[in-house]
C-alpha positions as CSV (number, residue, x, y, z in Angstrom):
1,X,82.2,71.6,114.6
2,X,85.4,73.6,114.7
3,X,85.5,75.1,118.2
4,X,86.9,78.3,116.9
5,X,83.6,79.1,115.3
6,X,82.0,79.5,118.7
7,X,84.5,82.2,119.8
8,X,83.4,85.7,119.0
9,X,85.8,87.7,116.9
10,X,87.6,90.4,118.9
11,X,88.0,92.8,115.9
12,X,86.9,93.1,112.3
13,X,88.7,96.2,111.2
14,X,92.5,96.8,110.9
15,X,93.7,100.4,110.9
16,X,97.1,101.1,109.2
17,X,98.5,104.6,109.7
18,X,100.3,105.5,106.5
19,X,100.4,109.3,106.1
20,X,104.1,109.8,106.8
21,X,106.5,111.3,104.3
22,X,109.0,108.4,104.4
23,X,111.9,110.8,104.7
24,X,114.4,108.0,105.6
25,X,113.9,106.6,102.1
26,X,114.3,109.8,100.1
27,X,114.7,110.4,97.2
28,X,112.7,107.2,96.4
29,X,109.7,108.3,98.4
30,X,109.5,111.6,96.6
31,X,107.2,109.8,94.1
32,X,106.6,106.3,95.6
33,X,105.0,106.0,99.0
34,X,107.2,104.1,101.5
35,X,104.4,101.6,102.0
36,X,104.6,100.5,98.4
37,X,108.4,99.8,98.4
38,X,108.7,96.1,97.7
39,X,110.1,93.5,100.1
40,X,111.5,91.3,97.3
41,X,108.4,91.7,95.0
42,X,105.6,92.5,97.4
43,X,104.8,95.9,98.8
44,X,105.2,96.1,102.6
45,X,101.5,97.2,102.9
46,X,100.4,94.0,101.2
47,X,102.3,91.9,103.7
48,X,100.6,93.9,106.5
49,X,97.2,93.4,104.9
50,X,97.9,89.6,104.7
51,X,98.7,89.5,108.4
52,X,95.5,91.3,109.2
53,X,93.4,89.1,107.0
54,X,95.0,85.9,108.4
55,X,93.9,87.1,111.9
56,X,90.3,87.5,110.9
57,X,90.0,91.1,109.7
58,X,87.7,91.7,106.8
59,X,88.4,95.4,106.4
60,X,91.5,97.6,106.4
61,X,91.3,101.3,106.9
62,X,94.5,103.0,105.6
63,X,94.9,106.4,107.2
64,X,96.8,108.4,104.7
65,X,97.4,111.9,103.3
66,X,95.7,113.3,100.2
67,X,99.0,112.9,98.2
68,X,99.3,109.1,98.9
69,X,96.1,107.6,97.5
70,X,98.2,105.2,95.5
71,X,98.7,103.1,98.6
72,X,95.0,102.1,98.6
73,X,95.0,101.8,94.8
74,X,97.3,98.8,95.2
75,X,94.3,96.9,96.5
76,X,92.1,97.7,93.5
77,X,91.5,95.3,90.7
78,X,93.4,96.1,87.4
79,X,91.4,94.4,84.6
80,X,93.6,95.6,81.7
81,X,96.8,94.2,83.3
82,X,95.0,91.0,84.3
83,X,93.7,90.5,80.8
84,X,97.2,91.1,79.3
85,X,98.8,88.5,81.7
86,X,96.0,86.0,80.9
87,X,96.4,86.4,77.1
88,X,100.2,85.9,77.5
89,X,99.7,82.8,79.6
90,X,101.5,84.3,82.6
91,X,99.1,82.7,85.1
92,X,101.5,82.7,88.1
93,X,101.9,86.5,87.8
94,X,98.2,86.8,87.2
95,X,97.5,85.2,90.6
96,X,100.0,87.4,92.3
97,X,98.4,90.5,90.8
98,X,95.0,89.4,91.9
99,X,96.1,88.5,95.4
100,X,96.0,91.9,97.1
101,X,92.4,92.9,96.1
102,X,91.1,89.5,97.4
103,X,92.7,89.9,100.9
104,X,90.1,92.2,102.5
105,X,88.0,95.3,101.9
106,X,90.2,98.4,101.8
107,X,89.2,102.0,102.3
108,X,91.0,105.2,103.3
109,X,90.6,107.9,106.0
110,X,92.5,111.1,105.4
111,X,94.8,112.7,107.9
112,X,95.3,116.2,106.4
113,X,98.2,117.1,108.7
114,X,100.8,114.9,110.4
115,X,99.6,115.4,114.0
116,X,100.9,112.1,115.5
117,X,100.0,108.4,115.6
118,X,97.1,109.0,118.1
119,X,95.6,111.6,115.7
120,X,95.9,109.2,112.8
121,X,94.1,106.4,114.7
122,X,91.3,108.8,115.6
123,X,90.6,109.5,111.9
124,X,89.3,105.9,111.6
125,X,86.6,106.2,114.2
126,X,83.8,107.5,111.9
127,X,84.3,104.5,109.6
128,X,83.5,101.9,112.2
129,X,80.2,100.2,112.7
130,X,78.3,100.8,115.9
131,X,78.8,97.2,117.1
132,X,82.6,97.2,116.7
133,X,84.1,97.1,120.2
134,X,87.8,97.0,119.3
135,X,90.2,97.7,116.4
136,X,93.6,96.3,115.4
137,X,96.2,98.9,114.6
138,X,99.2,97.7,112.5
139,X,102.1,100.0,112.0
140,X,103.4,99.3,108.4
141,X,107.0,99.7,109.4
142,X,106.8,96.5,111.4
143,X,106.5,93.0,109.9
144,X,105.9,90.4,112.6
145,X,104.1,87.7,110.7
146,X,101.0,85.7,111.2
147,X,99.9,84.5,114.6
148,X,100.6,87.6,116.7
149,X,97.2,89.2,116.3
150,X,95.5,85.9,117.0
151,X,97.3,85.6,120.3
152,X,96.5,89.1,121.2
153,X,92.8,88.5,120.4
154,X,92.8,85.5,122.7
155,X,94.3,87.6,125.5
156,X,91.5,90.2,125.0
157,X,88.9,87.5,125.0
158,X,90.2,86.2,128.4
159,X,91.1,89.4,130.2
160,X,89.3,92.2,128.2
161,X,90.6,95.7,127.6
162,X,93.4,96.5,125.2
163,X,96.4,94.3,124.2
164,X,99.8,95.5,122.9
165,X,102.7,93.6,121.3
166,X,106.2,93.7,122.7
167,X,109.6,92.3,121.7
168,X,112.6,91.8,124.0
169,X,115.6,94.1,123.0
170,X,119.1,94.2,124.5
171,X,119.3,96.5,127.6
172,X,121.9,98.7,125.9
173,X,119.4,99.5,123.1
174,X,116.3,100.4,125.1
175,X,116.8,104.1,124.4
176,X,115.7,103.6,120.8
177,X,112.3,102.3,121.7
178,X,109.1,102.8,123.7
179,X,109.6,100.6,126.7
180,X,106.9,98.9,128.8
181,X,106.6,99.0,132.6
182,X,104.9,95.6,133.3
183,X,104.0,93.2,136.1
184,X,103.0,89.6,136.1
185,X,99.2,89.3,136.3
186,X,98.2,86.2,134.4
187,X,99.0,82.5,134.3
188,X,100.9,82.9,131.1
189,X,104.6,84.1,131.3
190,X,104.5,85.9,128.0
191,X,101.3,87.9,128.9
192,X,101.9,90.7,131.3
193,X,99.9,93.6,132.8
194,X,101.0,97.0,131.6
195,X,101.5,99.6,134.3
196,X,102.8,102.3,131.9
197,X,105.2,103.1,129.1
198,X,108.3,105.2,128.8
199,X,109.4,106.6,125.5
200,X,113.1,106.1,124.7
201,X,114.3,106.0,128.3
202,X,117.9,106.2,129.4
203,X,119.3,102.7,130.0
204,X,119.5,103.2,133.8
205,X,115.8,104.4,133.8
206,X,114.2,101.7,131.7
207,X,111.6,99.7,133.6
208,X,112.2,96.7,131.4
209,X,113.7,95.6,128.1
210,X,110.3,95.0,126.5
211,X,109.8,97.3,123.5
212,X,106.6,98.2,121.5
213,X,106.5,96.2,118.3
214,X,103.9,98.1,116.2
215,X,100.8,95.9,116.9
216,X,97.8,97.1,119.0
217,X,94.4,95.6,119.7
218,X,92.6,98.5,121.2
219,X,89.3,98.7,122.9
220,X,86.9,101.3,121.4
221,X,87.4,103.3,124.6
222,X,90.7,104.5,123.0
223,X,88.8,107.0,120.9
224,X,87.4,108.8,123.9
225,X,90.8,108.8,125.4
226,X,92.4,110.3,122.3
227,X,89.9,113.1,122.3
228,X,90.8,113.9,125.9
229,X,94.6,114.0,125.7
230,X,96.6,117.1,124.9
231,X,99.4,117.4,122.3
232,X,102.7,116.1,123.5
233,X,106.2,116.4,122.0
234,X,106.3,118.2,118.7
235,X,102.6,119.2,119.1
236,X,101.5,115.7,118.2
237,X,98.8,113.5,119.8
238,X,100.5,110.4,121.0
239,X,98.7,107.0,121.1
240,X,100.8,106.1,124.1
241,X,99.4,109.1,126.0
242,X,95.9,107.8,125.3
243,X,96.8,104.3,126.5
244,X,98.4,105.8,129.6
245,X,95.1,107.6,130.3
246,X,93.2,104.4,130.0
247,X,95.6,102.6,132.4
248,X,95.2,105.5,134.9
249,X,91.4,104.9,134.7
250,X,91.8,101.2,135.5
251,X,91.2,100.0,131.9
252,X,92.9,96.6,131.6
253,X,95.9,96.7,129.3
254,X,98.1,93.7,128.7
255,X,101.2,93.0,126.6
256,X,102.0,89.9,124.6
257,X,105.7,89.2,124.2
258,X,106.4,88.1,120.6
259,X,109.4,85.8,120.3
260,X,109.2,85.0,116.6
261,X,110.6,86.8,113.5
262,X,110.2,90.6,113.3
263,X,111.5,93.1,110.8
264,X,111.6,96.9,111.0
265,X,111.2,98.0,107.4
266,X,111.0,101.7,108.3
267,X,114.7,102.1,107.7
268,X,116.8,101.3,104.7
269,X,118.9,98.8,106.7
270,X,115.9,97.1,108.1
271,X,114.2,97.0,104.7
272,X,117.3,95.3,103.2
273,X,117.4,92.7,106.0
274,X,113.8,91.9,105.4
275,X,114.2,91.6,101.7
276,X,117.1,89.2,102.1
277,X,115.3,87.1,104.7
278,X,112.1,86.9,102.6
279,X,114.1,86.1,99.5
280,X,115.9,83.2,101.3
281,X,112.5,81.7,102.0
282,X,111.5,81.8,98.3
283,X,112.5,78.8,96.2
284,X,113.1,80.8,93.1
285,X,115.5,83.2,94.8
286,X,117.1,81.3,97.7
287,X,119.7,79.3,95.9
288,X,121.3,82.0,93.7
289,X,121.1,84.6,96.5
290,X,122.7,82.3,99.1
291,X,125.5,81.5,96.7
292,X,126.1,85.1,96.0
293,X,126.0,86.1,99.6
294,X,128.6,83.5,100.5
295,X,130.8,84.6,97.7
296,X,130.4,88.3,98.5
297,X,131.2,87.7,102.2
298,X,134.1,85.4,101.4
299,X,132.7,82.5,103.3
300,X,134.5,79.3,102.6
301,X,137.5,80.8,100.8
């Protein structure tokens, strides 16, 4: 028997906050939600859903605004399109169109007003089953690939509480991130106890160079904490404030350092980098794209 079958799942539901306006991608996002912008030919939200499904999630709750229902519609079946592709013998495209609806069950929770990440996560609580003790939160601007959530789930299984994901950033760039204050507390170098978090600190004030990377495995206690915090900067309810409250109340919080690939597709520059990286991994695109890049950059001339 596969030993993994005897290990209880640490979460079943993935929550993806997607109610933002996508202002950094205007004017494109005036009519197309940022989460549907393609990385090569696949919307970013589908890549996030794939990551969640690979880690064992069977449901994804997209927290969105009333104007962005098309994000969830991407995961609905499209019989007319599928029938057309099948009649034309375009079976490769047919399988790619059918892929998103098969990944996991998708539903939405509405966030009528943009009141912060913490407020967005709170909107998913009423959709959870009574026996769900934790949720995964995946920020759609971050692509970190498969394997991270599985590692985080194992950390929660061993040490309980909530588990966050971090990446190492250069010290001179810490002011652009939320930075973790950590201490060694396990037998694994890349798993650390979180003492606190500082949002965009000055370089000289940063407690480490470990930055939040958009993946959270949160104990259900997070919802009670979110109801008890007060609005922070900009009148928004911050998830980090709720996590800080849990830490203050001795709730175990650990961080897993991710050392693999990671892309920030929340900016045009990051989105372009991701598209190039993903295209270079695809056989049908890699050769021509690589040749063009070398020519464009004048390499080998």
